[in-house]
N, CA, C and O of each residue as an XYZ file, in Angstrom:
392
protein
N      87.383     42.998    135.043
C      87.171     42.167    134.476
C      85.626     41.470    134.852
O      85.077     40.679    134.085
N      84.921     41.986    136.406
C      83.396     41.919    136.556
C      82.810     40.820    136.329
O      81.743     40.591    135.761
N      83.994     39.756    137.074
C      83.473     38.663    137.705
C      83.520     38.441    139.250
O      84.649     38.282    139.713
N      82.671     38.411    139.950
C      82.506     38.437    141.436
C      83.183     37.089    141.789
O      83.288     36.088    141.080
N      83.695     37.339    143.277
C      84.363     36.511    144.090
C      83.647     35.312    144.379
O      84.202     34.245    144.640
N      82.214     35.517    144.325
C      80.831     34.879    144.674
C      80.870     33.926    143.336
O      80.416     32.786    143.249
N      81.500     34.655    142.364
C      80.684     33.536    141.338
C      82.017     33.086    140.733
O      81.869     32.348    139.759
N      83.210     33.339    141.056
C      84.244     32.643    140.946
C      84.203     30.979    141.966
O      84.442     29.864    141.503
N      83.911     31.239    143.098
C      84.134     30.323    143.701
C      82.639     29.331    143.477
O      82.700     28.155    143.834
N      81.632     29.745    143.017
C      80.348     29.001    142.365
C      80.966     28.187    141.242
O      80.634     27.006    141.144
N      81.839     28.714    140.383
C      82.410     27.766    139.339
C      83.263     26.566    139.858
O      83.095     25.368    139.627
N      84.296     27.228    140.677
C      84.980     26.146    141.234
C      84.435     25.359    141.888
O      85.109     24.344    141.716
N      83.280     25.012    142.852
C      82.690     24.353    143.251
C      81.960     23.700    142.525
O      81.844     22.581    143.025
N      81.194     23.817    141.278
C      80.547     23.105    140.092
C      81.772     22.195    139.329
O      81.449     21.144    138.775
N      82.988     22.582    139.325
C      84.079     21.847    139.129
C      84.486     20.539    139.730
O      84.822     19.495    139.172
N      84.346     20.932    141.388
C      84.735     20.219    142.024
C      83.621     18.916    142.360
O      84.039     17.912    142.936
N      81.937     19.056    141.876
C      81.176     18.541    142.041
C      81.099     17.277    141.011
O      80.799     16.084    141.063
N      81.691     18.546    139.722
C      81.367     17.256    138.564
C      82.864     16.444    138.402
O      82.943     15.455    137.672
N      83.836     16.874    139.027
C      85.519     15.909    138.540
C      86.063     15.672    140.021
O      87.270     15.463    140.137
N      85.155     15.692    141.311
C      85.675     15.709    142.868
C      85.742     14.245    142.797
O      85.324     13.616    141.825
N      86.337     13.641    143.960
C      86.060     12.405    144.750
C      86.811     12.810    146.454
O      87.564     13.749    146.713
N      86.477     12.131    147.052
C      86.517     11.963    148.321
C      87.923     11.415    148.698
O      88.436     10.375    148.284
N      88.328     12.122    149.375
C      90.065     11.584    149.590
C      91.231     11.902    148.499
O      92.436     11.758    148.701
N      90.574     12.399    147.212
C      91.287     13.307    146.522
C      90.970     14.827    146.137
O      89.867     15.049    145.638
N      91.885     15.921    146.340
C      91.233     16.956    146.291
C      91.489     17.121    144.582
O      92.087     16.391    143.792
N      90.818     18.309    144.411
C      91.106     19.092    142.855
C      91.947     20.151    143.360
O      92.030     20.938    144.303
N      92.682     19.719    142.022
C      94.166     20.674    142.114
C      93.840     21.917    141.681
O      92.984     21.990    140.800
N      94.390     23.031    142.153
C      94.008     24.599    141.639
C      95.516     25.137    141.395
O      96.515     25.003    142.101
N      95.360     25.707    140.312
C      96.933     26.210    139.916
C      96.607     27.662    139.239
O      96.196     27.839    138.092
N      96.835     28.464    140.032
C      96.770     30.376    140.003
C      97.887     30.901    139.348
O      99.101     30.887    139.554
N      97.097     31.396    138.452
C      98.222     31.780    137.105
C      97.681     33.386    137.348
O      96.667     33.725    137.959
N      98.787     34.355    136.602
C      98.299     35.782    136.676
C      99.251     35.714    135.596
O     100.339     35.264    135.236
N      97.822     36.700    135.140
C      97.884     36.670    133.289
C      97.782     38.548    133.458
O      96.571     38.462    133.665
N      97.929     39.427    133.502
C      98.657     40.527    133.627
C      97.263     41.325    134.227
O      96.492     40.986    135.125
N      97.272     42.268    133.533
C      96.119     43.285    133.956
C      94.469     42.532    133.861
O      93.557     42.777    134.650
N      94.394     41.540    132.638
C      92.899     40.610    132.900
C      92.655     40.140    134.167
O      91.491     39.820    134.409
N      93.573     40.008    135.131
C      93.401     39.089    136.381
C      94.155     37.905    136.627
O      95.330     38.058    136.959
N      93.770     36.941    136.543
C      94.393     35.751    137.137
C      93.595     34.524    136.623
O      92.433     34.624    136.230
N      94.343     33.275    136.652
C      93.744     32.086    136.234
C      93.903     31.438    136.737
O      94.979     31.300    137.320
N      92.504     30.290    136.860
C      92.985     29.544    138.242
C      92.564     28.107    137.348
O      91.385     28.013    137.008
N      93.640     26.854    136.920
C      93.562     26.263    136.215
C      93.226     24.977    137.472
O      93.828     24.871    138.541
N      91.964     23.978    136.914
C      91.479     23.195    138.173
C      92.031     21.688    137.126
O      92.074     21.495    135.911
N      92.354     20.920    138.229
C      92.573     19.443    137.589
C      92.190     19.115    138.623
O      92.488     19.432    139.774
N      90.888     17.863    137.813
C      89.793     16.840    138.929
C      90.490     16.111    138.984
O      91.573     16.158    138.402
N      90.081     15.151    139.737
C      90.259     13.673    140.642
C      90.551     12.931    139.483
O      91.536     12.235    139.236
N      89.310     13.241    138.643
C      89.492     11.985    137.448
C      90.081     12.194    136.275
O      89.992     11.410    135.330
N      91.236     14.129    136.254
C      92.293     14.178    135.534
C      91.797     14.993    134.480
O      92.593     15.242    133.575
N      90.324     15.590    134.390
C      89.771     16.712    133.646
C      90.522     18.255    133.867
O      91.022     18.439    134.977
N      90.582     18.936    133.246
C      91.121     19.885    133.564
C      90.043     21.162    133.188
O      89.444     21.152    132.112
N      89.862     22.246    134.172
C      89.064     23.415    133.757
C      89.547     24.856    134.099
O      90.452     24.913    134.932
N      89.119     25.942    133.624
C      89.744     26.794    134.462
C      88.563     27.689    134.408
O      87.595     27.661    133.648
N      88.881     28.545    135.453
C      88.205     29.734    136.305
C      88.875     30.950    136.038
O      90.105     30.940    135.988
N      88.003     32.388    135.791
C      88.949     33.749    136.096
C      88.776     34.440    136.875
O      87.573     34.582    137.095
N      89.724     35.303    137.789
C      89.157     35.924    138.731
C      89.487     37.239    138.437
O      89.705     37.376    137.233
N      89.640     38.560    139.276
C      89.555     39.641    139.193
C      91.454     39.685    139.278
O      92.258     40.226    138.519
N      91.632     38.997    140.336
C      93.553     39.543    140.193
C      93.585     37.878    140.981
O      92.619     37.155    141.224
N      95.300     37.580    141.293
C      95.773     36.649    141.970
C      95.455     36.514    143.395
O      95.364     35.356    143.804
N      95.247     37.568    144.323
C      94.884     37.402    145.624
C      93.092     37.023    145.607
O      92.505     36.263    146.378
N      92.711     37.546    144.868
C      91.078     37.133    144.809
C      90.682     35.421    144.101
O      89.617     34.824    144.258
N      91.813     34.967    143.375
C      92.036     34.013    142.893
C      92.042     32.635    144.429
O      91.233     31.787    144.803
N      93.205     33.014    144.825
C      93.876     32.306    145.947
C      92.654     32.112    147.049
O      92.475     31.013    147.573
N      91.924     33.126    147.325
C      90.771     33.286    148.028
C      89.971     32.519    147.949
O      89.735     31.862    148.963
N      89.101     32.222    146.569
C      88.998     31.681    145.894
C      88.778     30.354    146.180
O      87.836     29.797    146.744
N      90.054     29.832    145.580
C      90.497     28.557    145.534
C      90.216     27.692    147.743
O      89.894     26.600    148.209
N      90.611     29.085    148.319
C      90.937     28.406    149.456
C      89.153     28.257    150.196
O      88.683     27.442    150.991
N      88.696     29.152    149.665
C      87.019     28.867    149.932
C      85.993     27.807    149.929
O      84.964     27.729    150.600
N      86.564     26.857    148.877
C      85.966     25.780    148.651
C      86.475     24.586    149.100
O      87.701     24.472    149.126
N      85.697     23.559    149.504
C      85.988     22.314    150.167
C      86.694     21.435    148.947
O      86.182     21.617    147.843
N      87.685     20.604    149.003
C      87.944     19.502    148.556
C      89.011     20.125    147.255
O      89.318     19.577    146.196
N      89.420     21.478    147.806
C      90.229     22.024    146.331
C      91.777     22.041    147.560
O      91.721     22.240    148.773
N      92.852     21.804    146.840
C      94.290     22.276    147.269
C      94.665     23.015    146.293
O      94.459     22.824    145.095
N      95.476     24.260    147.025
C      96.565     25.378    145.820
C      97.633     24.215    145.418
O      98.155     23.420    146.200
N      97.821     24.300    144.099
C      99.344     22.908    143.406
C     100.216     24.247    142.511
O      99.970     25.452    142.457
N     100.816     23.791    142.163
C     101.778     24.493    141.365
C     101.966     23.317    139.963
O     101.566     22.174    140.180
N     102.590     23.640    138.516
C     102.658     22.752    137.464
C     104.289     21.560    137.814
O     105.386     21.543    137.255
N     103.761     20.775    138.885
C     104.935     20.179    139.218
C     104.326     18.819    138.905
O     103.124     18.656    138.694
N     105.256     17.843    138.891
C     105.245     16.475    138.338
C     103.902     15.920    138.290
O     103.162     15.622    137.353
N     103.734     15.831    140.148
C     102.659     14.999    140.236
C     101.055     15.818    139.793
O     100.063     15.124    139.571
N     101.020     16.926    139.737
C      99.877     17.699    138.945
C      99.746     17.778    137.505
O      98.852     18.308    136.846
N     100.730     17.194    137.147
C     100.936     17.063    135.339
C     100.734     15.880    134.879
O     100.150     15.633    133.823
N     101.468     14.623    136.075
C     101.091     13.408    135.501
C      99.751     13.443    136.591
O      99.711     12.399    137.242
N      98.702     14.362    136.918
C      97.127     14.090    137.227
C      96.288     14.725    135.885
O      95.061     14.642    135.822
N      96.840     15.161    135.167
C      96.141     15.635    133.539
C      95.854     14.757    133.099
O      96.713     13.898    132.900
N      94.426     14.519    132.705
C      94.277     13.587    131.523
C      93.900     14.441    129.905
O      92.770     14.842    129.625
N      94.919     14.560    129.138
C      94.602     15.192    127.826
C      93.402     14.459    126.954
O      93.742     13.307    126.683
N      92.350     14.733    126.538
C      91.822     14.053    125.546
C      92.217     14.347    124.587
O      93.129     15.173    124.534
N      91.549     13.643    123.174
C      91.669     13.785    121.803
C      91.454     14.896    121.324
O      92.349     15.453    120.690
N      89.898     15.648    121.551
C      89.718     16.914    121.389
C      90.441     18.106    121.890
O      90.196     19.141    121.270
N      91.249     18.187    122.841
C      92.100     19.147    123.001
C      93.186     18.871    122.765
O      94.100     19.658    123.010
N      93.360     17.845    122.301
C      94.903     17.717    121.444
C      94.770     18.431    120.137
O      95.494     19.320    119.690
N      93.604     17.824    119.551
C      93.793     18.388    118.229
C      92.975     20.168    118.324
O      93.343     20.927    117.427
N      92.305     20.544    118.993
C      92.347     21.621    119.273
C      93.848     23.041    119.517
O      94.250     24.073    118.979
N      94.146     22.195    120.612
C      95.832     22.556    120.593
C      96.498     22.495    118.940
O      96.894     23.413    118.223
N      96.451     21.491    118.778
C      97.189     21.407    116.868
C      96.628     22.026    116.333
O      97.008     21.837    115.178
N      95.714     22.904    116.320
C      95.101     23.804    115.256
C      95.605     25.040    115.356
O      95.922     25.680    114.353
N      95.746     25.559    116.725
C      96.578     26.628    117.298
C      97.772     27.138    116.891
O      97.910     28.332    116.627
N      98.978     26.033    116.791
C     100.148     25.651    116.508
C     100.368     26.030    114.750
O     101.452     26.420    114.316
N      99.220     25.847    113.933
C      99.186     25.967    112.708
C      99.295     27.514    112.049
O      99.264     27.669    110.829
């Protein structure tokens, strides 16, 4: 994969800076994606979504734990409800379905 742990942490921290706020942690869902590694889906306090790749689940989990104002999450009701999917994202996803 070639993505260093420090690069992963830096990308998470940049997302937190852009989409976090005091008292409302950014949520991070770590998803294994086979040999390619792991995907960290981030949900900001403002509902924005982002993702960061890591070389494996262990590295992804450590990267999430290393950044302030980020909490491990699952795709539960709270995390799903916290996302705000905009028009452009919906249009992109609709194109992928056709």
